[in-house]
N, C-alpha and C positions, 0 to 999 in steps of 0.2 A: 271494497267487496269482500262478500264475506262466503267461507267456503263450507259446504256442509259437506261433511263426510260420513256415508253411515258404511254398516256393515250388514252383510244378511247372511246369518247363519246355518243351515240347513244339516241336515242328514247326509254324510259325506260316503257312506256304505250300510249296507245291511245283508243279512244273511235269510236266504229262501231254501226253502226243503219241504218234502213231502213224506208223508209218515202212513201207514197200515196198521189196522186193526178191528179186530172185529167186534161189531155191534150187538150179538148177541149177549144177553144177561148169561155171567158165569154162577159158578157153584158157592160164591164166597157169601160171606156176612150181608152186604150189602152191593146190590148192583143198579145201575140208573138205566133207564133207558134215553135214548139220545131224541131231540127234538129240532125241527128245523127253524131258523132262525125269520125266513119268509113264508108266504103262502104256500100253503094251507097252514093255519094257523095250529091246527092238530098237529103239524110234524111230516117230514117228507118220508119216514122208516116208518115200517106197519108192525115195530112191534108193540106184544100185548103185555099185562101184567099177569100173570097165571101166581096163583097162590099156592104154595109147597108145602107150607109148615106154618105154625102161631109162635111167634115171638114169645119170651117172657116178658110181660111190664117192664116197660123204659124206664130206670128210678131218675137218669141223670145220661145226659148227650153233649159231650164237646170233642174240641179238634185241636190241633195243630197243622201243620202246612205239609207234614209228614202223615199222621195217623189220624184216624176220627179213632174215639173211643167212647164205650157205652156201658154204665154201671144197669146190672139186671140182677134182680136176687143175689145178690152179696158177690156175682162176677163182673170182672170186667175184661171184657170182650174189646177188641182192639182190629182194625181194617188199615194198611197202609193205601195212601192215595196217590201215593207218585208210580 
């Protein structure tokens, strides 16, 4: 007789929660509009991009988990993304 044993592994616990945040763009260097993940394809929010000012030419753009960095006209601009 052959006995085959197997173990079933699964997630035994998980965390749940809620959050609240404004979806309006702020006055920071970079703001993003939210889009929906389902229909309608253009998104579920009625945000519009409104041109406020012309930024100088961007030479380089990079980022880390905590910040986004932009080099422009000899200046290093940074924005926290957390």
